[in-house]
C-alpha positions in Angstrom: 17.6 -10.2 -22.9 20.9 -8.6 -22.1 21.6 -8.9 -18.4 24.5 -6.5 -18.7 21.3 -3.9 -19.2 21.2 -1.0 -16.7 18.1 0.0 -15.4 17.3 3.2 -13.3 14.3 3.0 -10.5 13.0 6.1 -9.6 11.4 5.7 -5.8 13.2 4.7 -3.3 9.9 2.9 -1.4 9.3 -1.0 -0.8 7.7 -0.7 -4.5 11.4 0.5 -5.8 13.7 -1.4 -3.9 11.8 -4.8 -4.4 12.1 -3.9 -8.2 15.5 -3.3 -7.5 16.5 -6.4 -5.7 15.0 -8.6 -8.1 16.3 -7.4 -11.1 19.9 -7.4 -9.2 18.9 -11.3 -9.0 18.3 -11.2 -12.4 21.9 -10.0 -13.1 20.9 -6.3 -13.9 22.8 -3.7 -13.1 20.0 -1.3 -11.3 20.3 2.3 -10.0 17.7 3.7 -7.3 16.6 7.8 -7.3 14.6 9.2 -4.8 14.6 13.4 -3.4 14.6 11.5 0.0 16.7 9.2 1.4 15.2 5.6 2.1 13.1 4.9 5.4 12.2 8.7 5.3 8.3 10.0 6.4 6.8 8.3 3.1 4.4 5.7 2.8 6.7 2.5 3.6 7.9 4.6 7.2 4.4 5.2 8.4 1.9 2.6 7.2 0.1 0.0 8.9 2.9 -3.0 8.9 0.3 -5.4 7.8 1.1 -8.5 5.1 -2.5 -8.4 4.2 -2.4 -11.5 1.2 -6.6 -11.9 2.0 -7.3 -8.4 1.4 -8.2 -9.2 -2.6 -11.9 -7.3 -2.1 -11.4 -3.3 -2.9 -13.4 -0.2 -1.3 -15.5 0.4 -5.3 -18.0 -2.2 -4.4 -22.3 -1.7 -4.1 -22.2 -1.5 -0.5 -19.7 1.2 0.4 -21.2 3.2 -1.9 -24.4 3.7 -0.6 -22.4 4.9 2.7 -20.3 7.2 1.4 -22.2 10.5 2.5 -22.6 9.3 5.9 -18.9 8.4 6.3 -17.8 11.7 5.3 -20.8 13.4 7.1 -19.4 11.4 10.7 -16.4 13.0 12.5 -15.5 9.7 13.6 -15.8 8.0 10.3 -12.8 6.8 8.5 -13.8 9.2 4.9 -13.0 12.7 5.0 -12.1 15.3 2.3 -10.3 18.3 1.9 -12.9 20.7 -0.1 -10.8 22.5 -1.4 -9.7 19.6 -3.1 -13.1 18.7 -4.6 -13.0 20.1 -8.0 -9.7 18.0 -8.7 -11.5 15.1 -7.7 -14.4 15.0 -9.2 -13.3 12.9 -12.6 -11.7 10.3 -10.2 -14.9 10.3 -8.0 -16.7 9.3 -11.2 -14.4 6.9 -12.4 -14.3 5.1 -8.8 -18.4 5.1 -9.1 -18.6 3.4 -12.2 -15.8 0.8 -11.1 -18.2 0.4 -7.8 -21.0 -2.4 -9.7 -20.5 -6.0 -8.7 -19.6 -7.5 -11.5 -16.8 -4.8 -11.4 -15.8 -5.4 -7.8 -15.2 -8.8 -8.8 -13.3 -8.3 -11.6 -10.8 -6.0 -9.5 -11.0 -9.1 -6.3 -9.7 -12.0 -8.4 -7.0 -10.2 -10.2 -6.1 -8.4 -6.7 -6.2 -12.3 -5.3 -4.0 -13.4 -8.3 -1.0 -11.3 -6.4 -2.0 -10.8 -2.9 -1.8 -15.5 -3.1 1.7 -14.5 -3.8 2.5 -11.7 -1.6 4.2 -13.6 0.7 6.2 -16.2 -1.1 7.6 -13.3 -2.5 8.2 -11.4 0.6 10.3 -14.6 2.0 12.4 -14.7 -1.2 13.6 -11.8 0.0 13.7 -12.0 3.7 16.0 -15.4 3.3 19.0 -13.0 2.9 18.7 -10.6 5.5 18.5 -11.3 8.8 15.4 -9.6 10.7 15.8 -9.7 14.3 12.4 -10.4 15.5 10.8 -7.8 13.2 8.1 -10.2 11.4 5.5 -11.5 13.4 3.5 -14.3 12.4 0.0 -14.0 14.9 -2.4 -12.9 12.1 -4.8 -10.2 12.3 -7.9 -9.8 13.9 -11.3 -7.4 12.2 -14.0 -6.3 15.4 -17.3 -4.7 14.3 -19.7 -3.8 16.8 -23.0 -4.6 14.7 -25.7 -6.8 15.7 -25.1 -9.0 12.5 -23.3 -9.3 9.4 -24.9 -7.1 6.9 -22.4 -4.7 6.7 -19.9 -7.4 6.4 -21.9 -9.8 4.5 -20.6 -8.9 0.5 -16.7 -9.0 1.5 -16.7 -12.3 3.3 -19.0 -13.6 1.3 -16.7 -12.7 -2.2 -13.3 -13.8 0.0 -14.7 -17.1 0.8 -15.4 -17.3 -3.3 -11.9 -16.7 -3.9 -10.7 -19.1 -1.8 -9.4 -17.0 1.3 -9.0 -18.8 4.8 -10.8 -16.3 7.0 -12.7 -17.6 10.7 -15.5 -15.8 11.9 -15.5 -15.3 15.7 -17.6 -14.6 18.4 -17.3 -12.3 21.2 -15.3 -15.1 23.8 -13.1 -15.8 20.9 -12.3 -12.1 20.7 -11.7 -11.7 24.2 -9.6 -15.0 24.2 -7.4 -13.6 21.6 -7.2 -9.7 22.7 -7.8 -9.9 25.8 -7.1 -5.8 26.8 -10.1 -4.8 24.3 -12.9 -2.9 25.5 -16.1 -5.3 25.7 -17.7 -3.0 22.5 -17.6 -5.4 20.0 -20.0 -7.9 18.9 -17.8 -10.5 16.2 -15.3 -10.2 14.0 -13.2 -11.8 11.2 -9.6 -13.3 12.0 -6.8 -13.5 9.2 -4.7 -16.4 11.2 -1.6 -16.8 8.5 -1.5 -12.7 8.0 1.4 -10.8 9.2 3.1 -7.5 11.0 5.8 -5.5 10.8 7.2 -4.9 14.2 9.3 -1.4 12.6 8.9 -1.2 8.6 11.6 1.2 8.7 13.6 -1.4 9.7 12.7 -3.9 7.7 13.2 -1.1 4.3 16.2 -0.4 5.2 17.6 -4.1 5.7 16.6 -4.7 2.2 18.0 -1.2 1.0 21.1 -2.3 2.6 21.2 -5.8 0.9 20.4 -3.9 -2.8 23.7 -1.9 -2.0 25.9 -5.1 -0.9 24.7 -6.6 -4.4 26.6 -3.5 -6.2 23.4 -1.4 -6.6 23.4 2.4 -6.7 21.3 4.8 -5.0 21.3 8.6 -6.0 19.6 10.9 -3.6 18.0 13.2 -6.1 14.6 14.3 -7.4 13.5 13.2 -11.2 11.8 16.1 -12.5 11.6 15.1 -16.0 12.4 11.7 -18.8 13.2 12.3 -21.7 14.7 9.7 -24.5 18.2 9.2 -26.4 17.7 6.8 -29.1 14.7 5.2 -26.9 16.5 5.2 -23.8 15.4 7.0 -21.6 17.4 9.7 -20.2 16.5 10.8 -16.2 16.7 14.8 -16.0 17.5 16.4 -12.6 17.9 20.0 -12.0 21.5 20.0 -13.5 22.4 16.5 -14.6 21.3 13.6 -16.6 21.4 9.8 -16.2 21.1 7.7 -19.1 19.8 4.2 -19.1 18.6 0.7 -20.9 15.1 0.8 -19.3 13.1 2.4 -16.2 10.7 2.2 -13.9 8.5 4.9 -12.5 7.8 3.1 -8.6 7.2 6.5 -6.9 3.9 5.9 -5.4 1.7 9.1 -5.2 4.6 11.3 -6.7 4.3 8.7 -10.1 1.5 11.3 -11.5 4.0 14.3 -13.0 6.1 11.9 -14.6 3.4 9.7 -16.4 1.4 13.0 -17.5 5.0 14.1 -18.7 5.4 11.2 -21.0 1.4 11.3 -22.3 0.0 9.0 -20.4 -3.2 10.2 -18.6 -3.2 7.6 -15.9 -6.0 8.9 -13.0 -3.7 8.5 -10.6 -4.7 10.5 -7.1 -3.8 9.9 -3.4 -5.7 8.9 -0.3 -4.3 10.4 2.6 -3.6 7.8 5.8 -2.6 9.1 9.1 -0.7 7.5 12.1 0.1 8.2 15.6 2.0 6.2 18.3 1.3 5.5 21.9 4.9 5.0 23.3 5.4 2.0 25.5 1.5 0.1 24.7 2.4 -2.6 22.4 2.4 -5.1 25.2 -1.6 -4.5 25.1 -2.3 -6.3 22.0 -0.5 -9.0 20.7 -1.5 -8.4 16.5 -2.9 -5.9 14.5 -6.4 -5.2 15.3 -9.2 -2.9 12.7 -12.2 -1.6 14.2 -14.0 -1.8 11.0 -16.6 0.5 11.6 -14.7 3.4 12.0 -12.0 2.4 9.5 -9.3 2.5 11.8 -6.6 -0.2 13.3 -3.8 -0.5 16.0 -0.5 -2.6 15.3 1.8 -3.6 18.3 5.2 -2.4 17.1 8.4 -1.3 18.7 7.9 2.4 18.9 4.5 1.4 20.7 0.9 1.1 19.4 1.3 2.8 15.7 -2.5 3.5 15.2 -3.7 4.1 11.9 -6.6 5.0 9.8 -8.2 7.2 7.8 -9.1 8.2 4.0 -9.0 11.4 3.4 -8.6 12.8 -0.2 -6.9 16.0 -0.1 -3.7 16.2 -2.6 -0.1 16.0 -2.1 0.2 19.9 -1.0 -2.7 20.8 1.9 -1.7 20.3 5.2 -1.9 17.7 7.8 -5.6 17.7 9.2 -5.0 17.9 13.4 -9.3 16.8 13.3 -8.1 13.6 11.4 -5.3 12.9 14.0 -8.1 13.6 17.1 -9.9 11.0 15.3 -7.6 8.4 15.3 -6.7 9.0 19.2 -10.1 9.1 20.2 -10.6 5.9 18.3 -7.8 4.7 20.0 -9.4 5.0 23.8 -12.7 3.7 22.3 -11.0 0.6 21.9 -8.3 0.2 24.5 -9.6 2.9 27.4 -6.7 4.9 28.9 -3.2 5.7 27.2 -0.5 7.8 27.0 0.0 10.8 25.6 0.4 10.4 22.0 3.2 11.5 19.8 4.8 11.5 16.2 1.7 12.8 14.5 2.1 11.4 10.2 0.7 11.8 7.4 1.0 9.9 4.3 0.2 9.4 0.7 -1.5 6.1 -0.6 -1.6 5.8 -4.2 -5.2 5.4 -5.5 -6.6 4.5 -9.0 -10.7 4.7 -9.3 -10.6 0.7 -10.4 -8.4 0.1 -7.0 -5.9 -2.3 -9.4 -2.3 -1.2 -9.4 -0.6 -0.3 -12.6 2.2 -2.6 -13.3 3.7 -2.8 -17.1 5.0 -1.3 -19.9 4.6 2.6 -20.4 1.6 2.8 -23.7 3.9 5.2 -25.4 7.7 4.1 -24.2 8.9 0.3 -24.5 11.7 1.2 -22.0 9.9 2.6 -19.3 8.1 0.3 -16.7 5.0 1.2 -14.1 5.0 0.0 -10.6 2.7 2.1 -8.7 -0.8 2.8 -7.9 -1.1 -0.1 -4.8 -3.3 1.7 -2.9 -3.5 0.5 1.3 -1.5 -2.5 -0.4 1.8 -1.0 -1.1 3.6 -3.1 1.6 2.0 -6.3 1.4 2.3 -6.0 -2.5 6.3 -4.7 -2.9 8.2 -7.9 -3.8 5.8 -9.9 -5.7 4.9 -6.7 -7.7 9.2 -5.9 -7.8 8.9 -9.7 -9.1 6.5 -9.6 -11.5 7.7 -5.8 -13.3 11.6 -7.3 -13.4 10.5 -10.4 -15.1 8.5 -8.6 -17.8 11.8 -6.5 -18.0 13.6 -9.9 -18.6 10.7 -10.8 -20.9 9.9 -13.7 -18.9 6.5 -15.3 -19.0 5.3 -15.3 -15.6 2.4 -17.5 -15.8 -0.2 -14.6 -15.0 -2.4 -12.5 -16.4 -1.0 -9.3 -16.2 -3.2 -7.4 -18.7 -5.6 -5.8 -16.0 -2.5 -4.3 -14.5 -1.5 -2.8 -17.5 -2.1 1.1 -18.0 -3.6 0.7 -21.0 -7.2 0.1 -19.4 -7.3 3.6 -18.6 -6.8 4.4 -22.9 
């Protein structure tokens, strides 16, 4: 492979920047394009800040499928739907149901575990080159629930046990010892001691972006509207400019679908809309991220205060923010922690999701010089560097020693 090749990347979130940094390590010249500056109010800015190498069990599984109707009907539940978007979602939902058998759930879990197991070491490769300044804490992540037994959690816990994931079941006393400020509504939980969290995801992303620039990377704040070809070389088209590259990576999250559709590849990519609010000057109330499983929300202590995150809302890219979802997060935070100050920073972001809950990583079906890196659903932040390492290895024709077929877009052909 000619290492002087020029690579164009569409997307300046954690996926795009991670791809760029690992391509630079291999000697490639890299240019990133994005319609917004890095760190803007998109998924890599507003995420929960979790480094979650344990999170291999997908949402498409038999025990969740039966709960979907009640989740949709509950005002405090984790699932919501913009009903004007339902006609567009029906094909996606049907594929989701088809992928919710025990066999297919285990297929997804095994292949997510394969890359999640490498996620933290891949981050460390990049973190070794920047000053984190206390931006990452290694205090684990805690899940709690108020069921009287493990019935609603047992499949998830059992599957992770089978995969060899380190997890610790904790009782009420142990939860109180870990997080004494949580109100006493919980019954039990599970603790992932080796998980980490970001104190400020935006600052981390910008440090990685600065590293990319220092290594000679180029950034263009431009919206790529289409990709054409000149002798098989990708030609990025903006409103009034063109840029030619030897190879290209599409890594713009939920916004990748328009580009892949134009490449005649019908990948069933859609978006799970997620929300957050902040409670300023309250981060001392928690030592680590805490997720309340019954209501599907979590709280992460960050520099900005407590970031309350949650909701899986199906509604596409164009529907406005739902005030009811914001209220849901506020009410849930107060249910967990009691009185809190006035919230701020109401945020809506888009998780790129596929109905089998595996990402797409690898070459395009139709164009050998186009590579994909998107569809990481709730785990885009966790999987950024390892995805970049994998895709950069594919571009360099290296042997990754991984089974990469499950992540190929060919599975939708």
